[in-house]
Each structure stands twice: as C-alpha cells, then as structure tokens.
Residue, then its C-alpha position, 0 to 999 in steps of 0.5 A: x432263336x433269340x433265346x439261343x443267341x442270348x445264351x450264346x452271348x452270355x456264355x461268351x461274356x460270362x468268363x471275364x465277368x466271373x474273373x472280375x467278380x473274383x477279383x472284387x471278392x479277393x479285395 
C-alpha cells in the first residue's frame, strides 16, 4: 500500500517539477 501511495503522490507532484525542469533547461 505504501508503494502505491508513493507512486500516486509522485504522479501528482511530477508535472510541476517537469515544468520547472523545462524552464531551467530553457534558461
């Protein structure tokens, strides 16, 4: 269950982190 919850949280948090990473790559 813990692993499933971790995966769920990662999926929720991943998009903003990807956007920030892209912004840093653009810079």
